[in-house]
Structure formats: C-alpha cells, structure tokens
C-alpha positions as CSV (number, residue, x, y, z in Angstrom):
1,M,22.8,-5.3,15.2
2,V,19.3,-6.4,16.2
3,Q,18.1,-2.9,16.4
4,A,20.1,-2.3,13.1
5,V,18.2,-4.5,11.2
6,L,14.7,-4.6,12.6
7,S,14.8,0.0,12.0
8,L,16.1,-1.3,8.6
9,Q,12.7,-3.4,8.9
10,A,10.3,-0.8,9.4
11,A,12.5,1.9,7.1
12,M,11.3,-1.3,4.1
13,S,7.7,-1.6,5.5
14,N,6.9,1.9,5.4
15,L,9.3,2.8,2.1
16,Y,7.2,-1.0,0.0
17,Q,3.7,-0.4,-0.1
18,P,2.5,-1.4,-3.7
19,W,-1.3,-1.7,-3.0
20,V,-2.8,1.2,-3.6
21,I,-6.8,2.5,-2.9
22,I,-8.5,4.8,-6.0
23,A,-11.2,6.5,-5.3
24,I,-13.4,7.8,-8.6
25,F,-16.1,10.1,-8.0
26,P,-18.2,10.9,-10.5
27,T,-17.3,14.9,-10.2
28,H,-14.0,14.0,-9.6
29,K,-10.6,12.9,-10.8
30,P,-9.3,9.8,-9.9
31,Q,-7.7,9.8,-7.0
32,E,-5.2,7.4,-4.4
33,I,-6.6,7.8,-0.7
34,A,-4.3,5.2,0.7
35,R,-1.4,2.2,-0.1
36,T,-0.7,-0.4,1.6
37,R,1.9,-3.4,1.6
38,H,-0.5,-6.8,1.7
39,R,-3.4,-7.0,-1.2
40,S,-6.1,-8.5,1.6
41,D,-5.0,-5.5,3.4
42,A,-6.0,-3.0,0.6
43,D,-9.0,-5.4,-0.8
44,A,-10.2,-4.7,3.0
45,H,-9.8,-1.5,3.2
46,A,-12.2,-1.5,-0.5
47,R,-14.6,-3.0,1.2
48,F,-15.2,-0.8,3.6
49,L,-15.5,2.3,1.6
50,R,-17.6,1.0,-0.7
51,R,-19.7,-0.3,2.0
52,Y,-20.4,3.0,4.2
53,V,-19.1,5.7,1.0
54,K,-22.3,5.5,-0.9
55,Q,-21.8,7.6,-3.8
56,G,-17.6,7.1,-4.7
57,E,-15.9,4.2,-6.8
58,F,-13.0,2.5,-5.5
59,Q,-10.1,0.3,-6.8
60,V,-7.4,-1.4,-5.7
61,M,-3.9,-1.3,-8.3
62,F,-0.8,-2.6,-8.5
63,D,2.3,-0.4,-8.3
64,S,5.0,-1.2,-9.5
65,D,6.6,1.5,-9.0
66,A,6.8,1.5,-5.7
67,A,8.0,-2.0,-5.8
68,P,12.3,-2.8,-4.9
69,T,13.8,-3.8,-7.6
70,E,15.9,-5.5,-4.9
71,L,15.9,-6.0,-1.5
72,P,18.4,-5.6,0.8
73,L,21.3,-7.6,1.8
74,R,20.7,-9.8,4.9
75,T,24.4,-10.5,6.9
76,F,24.0,-12.8,10.2
77,R,27.0,-12.6,12.6
C-alpha cells in the first residue's frame, strides 16, 4: 500500500509541473525550455539563466492546462 502511494505521488509530481520558463531570443520564436512544480523553483531557474545567458530574455508563466482539475482521492487503511 505504501509503495502504491509513493509511486502515485511520483507520477503526479512528474505530470503536474505548471510553471513554465520561456526563452525569448531576438532571432528565434519563444520556446519552452523548462517546467517546474513550484514557482520559486521556476523563478530561481530563470534568475540563473538571466545572469549567465545575456543575449536572451526569460519569462516565467503559469500553464493552467497543466494543472489537474481533480486530484486522486487518498484512502487510508
């Protein structure tokens, strides 16, 4: 039972990553480069990219389509 709950949590954490980092370069169209589960992680990643990749612009966006509409019910025995 515990193993099933842990595997469900791992699957949900892989699927539910609504924070998207978009790279915008002058000669290219915007492109998604990373997804995270938490906004603070996305902001830190974008801050790092802004510091070390000077020619690009990096934006953090929320993808509402990636957010689950229903979370699975947990059963305890």
